[in-house]
C-alpha positions as CSV (number, residue, x, y, z in Angstrom):
1,M,0.0,0.0,0.0
2,L,1.2,3.5,-0.9
3,V,-0.1,5.9,1.8
4,R,-1.1,9.3,0.5
5,T,-2.6,11.0,3.5
6,V,-3.0,10.4,7.2
7,W,-5.5,12.4,9.3
8,L,-5.2,12.6,13.1
9,T,-7.8,13.8,15.6
10,D,-6.8,13.9,19.3
11,F,-3.9,11.5,18.8
12,R,-1.0,12.1,21.2
13,S,-0.1,15.8,21.0
14,Y,-2.2,16.6,18.0
15,P,-5.8,18.0,18.4
16,S,-5.9,17.6,14.6
17,A,-3.4,17.2,11.8
18,T,-3.0,16.2,8.2
19,L,0.1,14.4,7.1
20,T,0.6,14.2,3.3
21,L,3.3,11.7,2.3
22,A,5.5,11.6,-0.8
23,P,5.6,8.3,-2.7
24,G,9.3,8.2,-2.0
25,L,11.1,9.8,0.9
26,T,9.4,12.2,3.3
27,A,11.5,13.8,6.0
28,V,9.8,15.2,9.1
29,L,12.1,17.6,11.0
30,G,11.8,19.5,14.3
31,D,13.2,19.9,17.7
32,N,13.0,17.1,20.3
33,G,9.7,16.8,22.1
34,R,7.6,18.3,19.3
35,G,5.8,15.2,18.3
36,K,7.7,13.7,15.3
37,S,7.7,10.2,16.7
38,N,3.9,10.6,17.3
39,L,3.4,10.9,13.6
40,L,5.3,7.7,12.8
41,E,3.3,6.0,15.6
42,A,0.1,7.2,13.9
43,V,1.1,5.9,10.5
44,A,2.0,2.5,12.0
45,W,-1.1,2.2,14.0
46,P,-3.5,1.2,11.2
47,A,-1.1,-1.5,10.2
48,T,-0.9,-3.3,13.5
49,L,-3.4,-1.6,15.9
50,S,-0.6,-1.3,18.4
51,S,2.1,1.2,19.3
52,F,5.6,0.3,18.2
53,R,6.7,2.2,21.4
54,G,4.8,-0.3,23.6
55,A,2.3,2.4,24.8
56,P,-1.2,1.3,25.9
57,T,-4.2,2.7,23.9
58,E,-5.1,5.3,26.5
59,A,-1.7,6.9,26.2
60,L,-2.3,7.5,22.5
61,V,-5.5,9.5,23.2
62,R,-4.8,13.2,23.8
63,A,-5.0,14.2,27.4
64,G,-8.5,15.4,28.4
65,T,-10.3,13.5,25.5
66,E,-12.0,10.1,25.4
67,R,-11.1,9.0,21.9
68,A,-8.7,9.5,19.0
69,V,-9.1,8.9,15.3
70,V,-6.5,7.9,12.8
71,R,-7.5,7.7,9.1
72,A,-5.1,6.7,6.3
73,D,-5.8,6.6,2.6
74,G,-3.7,5.4,-0.3
75,T,-3.6,2.8,-3.1
76,R,-3.1,-0.9,-3.0
77,D,-2.8,-2.9,-6.1
78,G,-4.1,0.0,-8.1
79,R,-7.2,0.5,-6.0
80,D,-8.0,3.2,-3.5
81,V,-8.0,2.1,0.2
82,L,-9.3,4.0,3.2
83,I,-8.5,2.7,6.7
84,E,-10.3,4.4,9.6
85,T,-9.5,3.6,13.2
86,E,-11.0,4.9,16.4
87,L,-9.1,4.5,19.7
88,S,-11.1,4.6,22.9
89,V,-9.9,5.2,26.4
90,T,-12.6,3.0,28.0
91,G,-14.3,1.0,25.2
92,R,-13.3,-1.1,22.3
93,N,-11.3,0.3,19.4
94,R,-13.2,0.4,16.1
95,V,-11.9,-0.2,12.6
96,Q,-13.3,0.3,9.1
97,V,-11.8,-0.4,5.7
98,N,-13.5,1.4,2.8
99,K,-16.4,2.2,5.1
100,Q,-16.9,-1.4,6.0
101,R,-16.6,-2.2,9.7
102,L,-14.4,-5.2,10.5
103,A,-15.9,-7.9,12.7
104,R,-12.4,-8.8,13.9
105,T,-9.4,-6.5,14.2
106,R,-7.2,-9.3,12.9
107,D,-8.9,-8.9,9.5
108,L,-7.1,-5.6,9.1
109,L,-3.7,-7.3,9.2
110,G,-2.0,-7.2,5.8
111,A,-4.1,-4.2,4.5
112,L,-1.1,-2.0,5.4
113,R,2.4,-3.2,6.2
114,V,5.1,-1.1,7.9
115,T,8.7,-1.6,8.9
116,V,9.8,0.5,11.9
117,F,13.2,1.4,13.1
118,A,13.3,3.3,16.4
119,P,16.2,4.2,18.8
120,D,15.1,1.5,21.2
121,D,15.8,-1.1,18.6
122,L,19.4,-1.3,19.9
123,E,17.8,-3.4,22.6
124,L,17.2,-6.1,19.9
125,V,20.9,-6.8,20.1
126,K,21.9,-5.8,23.6
127,S,19.0,-7.1,25.7
128,G,17.4,-10.4,26.5
129,P,15.6,-12.7,24.1
130,G,12.1,-11.3,24.5
131,G,12.6,-8.5,22.0
132,R,14.2,-10.8,19.5
133,R,11.2,-13.2,19.7
134,R,8.8,-10.3,19.1
135,Y,10.9,-9.3,16.2
136,L,10.5,-12.7,14.6
137,D,6.8,-12.9,15.3
138,D,6.1,-9.4,14.0
139,A,7.9,-10.3,10.8
140,L,5.9,-13.5,10.5
141,V,2.6,-11.5,10.9
142,S,3.8,-9.2,8.1
143,L,4.4,-12.2,5.9
144,H,0.9,-13.6,6.5
145,P,-1.8,-12.6,9.0
146,R,-2.4,-16.3,10.0
147,H,0.7,-16.1,12.1
148,D,-1.1,-13.6,14.4
149,A,-3.6,-16.3,15.2
150,L,-0.8,-18.7,16.0
151,R,0.9,-16.2,18.4
152,T,-2.4,-15.5,20.1
153,E,-3.2,-19.2,20.5
154,L,0.3,-19.7,22.1
155,D,-0.4,-17.0,24.6
156,K,-3.8,-18.4,25.5
157,V,-2.4,-21.9,26.0
158,L,0.5,-20.7,28.1
159,R,-1.8,-18.7,30.4
160,Q,-4.0,-21.8,30.9
161,R,-1.1,-24.2,31.5
162,N,0.7,-21.8,33.8
163,A,-2.5,-21.2,35.8
164,L,-2.8,-25.0,36.3
165,L,0.9,-25.3,37.2
166,K,0.4,-22.6,39.9
167,Q,-2.4,-24.6,41.4
168,V,-0.4,-27.8,41.6
169,Q,2.9,-26.2,42.3
170,G,5.0,-28.3,44.7
171,S,2.9,-31.5,44.5
172,G,5.6,-33.3,42.6
173,S,4.8,-37.0,42.1
174,R,1.6,-36.6,44.1
175,L,-0.2,-34.9,41.3
176,D,-3.8,-36.3,41.4
177,A,-5.3,-38.0,38.3
178,S,-7.7,-35.2,37.4
179,A,-4.9,-32.6,37.4
180,A,-2.6,-34.9,35.5
181,L,-5.2,-35.5,32.8
182,T,-5.8,-31.7,32.5
183,L,-2.1,-31.1,32.3
184,D,-1.9,-33.7,29.5
185,V,-4.5,-31.8,27.6
186,W,-2.6,-28.5,27.8
187,D,0.7,-30.2,27.0
188,A,-0.8,-31.5,23.8
189,K,-2.2,-28.1,22.9
190,L,1.1,-26.4,23.7
191,A,3.1,-29.0,21.7
192,E,0.8,-28.5,18.6
193,V,0.9,-24.7,18.5
194,G,4.5,-24.6,19.7
195,D,5.8,-26.9,17.0
196,A,4.0,-24.8,14.4
197,L,5.4,-21.5,15.6
198,G,8.9,-23.0,16.1
199,A,8.9,-24.3,12.5
200,A,7.7,-20.9,11.2
201,R,10.3,-19.0,13.1
202,A,13.1,-21.4,12.1
203,A,12.1,-21.1,8.4
204,L,12.0,-17.3,8.7
205,V,15.5,-17.2,10.2
206,E,16.9,-19.2,7.3
207,R,15.5,-16.6,4.9
208,L,16.6,-13.7,7.1
209,E,20.3,-14.7,7.5
210,P,21.5,-13.9,4.0
211,A,19.3,-10.7,4.0
212,L,20.8,-9.7,7.4
213,E,24.4,-10.3,6.1
214,A,23.7,-8.1,3.1
215,A,22.0,-5.4,5.1
216,Y,24.8,-5.3,7.7
217,R,27.5,-5.0,5.0
218,A,25.5,-2.1,3.4
219,V,25.2,0.0,6.6
220,A,28.4,-1.0,8.5
221,V,31.6,0.9,7.9
222,G,35.3,0.3,8.3
223,S,36.6,-2.9,9.9
224,D,33.0,-3.9,10.9
225,V,32.3,-5.0,7.3
226,R,34.9,-7.7,7.4
227,S,33.1,-9.6,10.2
228,R,30.5,-12.1,9.1
229,V,27.0,-12.0,10.6
230,T,25.2,-15.2,11.4
231,A,21.6,-15.8,12.7
232,R,20.3,-19.0,14.2
233,Y,17.0,-20.0,15.8
234,S,18.1,-21.1,19.3
235,S,15.7,-23.7,20.7
236,P,16.7,-26.7,23.0
237,W,13.4,-28.5,22.1
238,F,12.8,-27.8,18.4
239,A,13.2,-31.0,16.4
240,G,14.5,-29.1,13.3
241,A,17.4,-27.8,15.5
242,G,18.2,-31.2,16.8
243,G,15.9,-31.1,19.9
244,P,13.5,-33.9,20.9
245,G,10.3,-32.0,19.9
246,L,8.1,-30.1,22.2
247,A,5.9,-33.0,23.3
248,A,8.9,-34.9,24.5
249,A,10.5,-31.9,26.1
250,L,7.4,-31.1,28.0
251,A,7.1,-34.6,29.3
252,A,10.8,-34.6,30.4
253,G,10.5,-31.3,32.1
254,R,7.1,-31.8,33.8
255,R,8.5,-32.3,37.3
256,D,10.5,-29.0,37.0
257,D,7.5,-27.2,35.6
258,I,5.3,-28.3,38.6
259,R,8.1,-27.5,41.1
260,R,8.5,-23.9,39.6
261,G,4.8,-23.4,38.8
262,V,5.6,-22.2,35.2
263,S,6.2,-23.5,31.7
264,L,10.0,-23.7,31.4
265,V,10.3,-24.9,27.8
266,G,8.6,-23.9,24.6
267,P,8.8,-21.1,21.9
268,H,8.2,-18.5,24.7
269,R,11.7,-19.3,26.0
270,D,13.6,-19.4,22.6
271,D,16.0,-16.9,21.1
272,L,17.4,-15.6,17.9
273,A,21.2,-16.1,18.3
274,L,23.3,-13.5,16.5
275,T,27.0,-13.6,16.0
276,L,29.5,-11.2,14.4
277,G,32.9,-12.7,13.5
278,G,31.9,-15.9,15.4
279,L,31.2,-14.0,18.7
280,A,27.9,-13.3,20.4
281,T,26.8,-9.8,19.4
282,R,25.1,-9.2,22.7
283,T,28.3,-9.4,24.7
284,H,31.2,-8.9,22.2
285,A,30.1,-6.4,19.6
286,S,31.0,-2.8,19.9
287,Q,28.4,-0.1,20.3
288,G,28.7,0.9,16.7
289,E,28.5,-2.7,15.5
290,Q,25.4,-3.2,17.6
291,R,23.7,-0.1,16.1
292,S,24.5,-1.3,12.6
293,L,23.2,-4.8,13.4
294,A,20.0,-3.4,14.9
295,L,19.3,-1.4,11.8
296,A,20.3,-4.4,9.6
297,L,17.8,-6.6,11.4
298,R,14.9,-4.3,10.5
299,L,16.2,-3.9,6.9
300,A,16.5,-7.6,6.5
301,A,12.9,-8.3,7.6
302,H,11.8,-5.5,5.3
303,A,13.6,-7.2,2.4
304,V,12.1,-10.6,3.2
305,V,8.6,-9.3,3.5
306,T,9.0,-7.3,0.2
307,A,10.2,-10.4,-1.7
308,T,7.4,-12.5,-0.3
309,V,4.3,-10.2,-0.7
310,G,5.5,-8.5,-3.8
311,S,5.5,-4.9,-2.5
312,A,7.6,-3.0,0.0
313,P,6.1,-2.1,3.4
314,V,6.2,1.6,4.3
315,L,9.6,2.1,6.0
316,L,9.4,4.3,9.1
317,L,12.8,5.5,10.5
318,D,12.4,7.3,13.8
319,D,15.3,9.6,14.7
320,V,17.7,7.2,13.1
321,F,20.4,9.8,12.5
322,S,20.9,10.5,16.2
323,E,21.8,6.8,16.6
324,L,24.2,6.6,13.6
325,D,27.5,8.5,12.9
326,E,27.9,10.4,9.6
327,R,29.3,7.5,7.7
328,R,26.6,5.0,8.8
329,S,23.9,7.7,8.0
330,D,25.3,8.1,4.5
331,A,25.5,4.3,4.1
332,L,21.8,4.0,5.1
333,L,20.6,6.6,2.7
334,A,22.6,5.0,-0.1
335,T,21.0,1.6,0.5
336,L,17.3,2.6,1.0
337,A,15.2,0.2,-1.0
338,P,12.7,1.5,-3.5
339,G,9.4,2.3,-1.9
340,Q,7.8,4.8,0.5
341,T,9.9,6.0,3.5
342,L,9.1,8.4,6.3
343,L,11.9,9.5,8.6
344,T,12.1,11.9,11.5
345,S,15.2,13.9,12.6
346,A,15.9,16.5,15.2
347,V,19.5,17.0,13.9
348,G,18.8,17.8,10.3
349,L,19.6,15.6,7.4
350,P,22.9,14.2,6.1
351,R,24.4,16.0,3.2
352,G,23.5,13.1,0.9
353,A,19.8,13.2,1.7
354,R,17.5,13.9,-1.2
355,P,13.9,13.8,0.3
356,D,10.9,14.2,-2.0
357,A,9.2,16.2,0.7
358,V,10.3,18.0,3.9
359,L,7.8,18.7,6.7
360,R,8.4,20.5,9.9
361,V,6.8,20.0,13.3
362,E,6.5,23.0,15.5
363,A,5.0,23.7,18.9
364,V,2.0,26.0,18.9
365,D,-0.4,27.4,21.5
366,A,-3.8,25.6,21.4
367,A,-7.0,27.5,21.9
368,G,-7.1,26.4,25.5
369,G,-3.7,27.7,26.2
370,G,-1.8,24.4,26.1
371,V,1.1,23.6,23.8
372,T,0.3,21.2,20.9
373,S,2.0,20.2,17.7
374,S,1.6,21.5,14.2
375,I,2.9,20.3,10.8
376,T,4.1,22.8,8.2
377,G,5.8,22.4,4.9
378,P,5.2,22.2,1.2
379,P,3.1,19.4,-0.2
380,P,5.1,16.4,-1.6
381,A,5.8,16.0,-5.2
382,A,3.3,14.0,-7.3
383,A,3.8,10.2,-7.6
384,A,5.9,9.1,-10.5
385,S,4.0,6.9,-13.0
């Protein structure tokens, strides 16, 4: 989908705003704290119905109001598409596509795809496995919405199984027949959904690794480029990685699960293992190498999704130049894939930047005396045929 216009009402710091995007690169400039990231958050919302910053819905609704509206229109496969979303502080969010209300929010997935790089993405490399699991699962959902159902089902099964384990915690071999039978049921469900998600993740990592290597070489500089990047799905139970399979692993670990009152094995404990020059990037890569790799992870997923679905997601780069030195910034601009890109910057643009449109975000006094955000700038150039 090529996004033309995004309208905001009471979203974050904007009582109302209209954001018109170029078909190529749109740069949004302004001082820190003016609301640039809020705009990227708004563009991404109709794609996932979630905040890439991890904010709850109520935090996205402007203070003092009960609901916010985000509308995005554009073209998809040569046809006009209008996505309208209403965010509510207390009730359910509502979604319409071309004026047709969706019965399930999941039906929206795939209508608009985005790839987001934000400053916090450095944690993909530096921190624990949770962020890397989310990275894989988000990429899977972009590849096909059915993976969202798989992820949701895993969460549901884990909640039920863990609730049962809490009830029987400490019983050890004295687990009664009824509880044992119920645990058998949840083990079977967890094995089924876990095997499916593990296989999907492992297949994705196989496709990601060459794209990750290429993206890293494109954005890394100096001696960093000589180090080879590897990616591996790290799972002690996954049969495709030499493990026994989840059903066998759950059976072998049941006593420990009961003792601890939690599920200790499964896709919710797995990791994406990354190395640079044969060494773990989390502990051995330099800060510059980690930044390059974090960006390469996003660009690699972007490339895999583009190759699979046949069109590029909208690329959203939030304050990326504050995280990269001049050489890495120039390398990023030189390697941007064809498609629509929206980036924000508080430090201006590198000398090599050639945006199709430049918008500025400024603080203005609202009618009630508060400070809000306003977008100014020339309209973007018309789309090329």
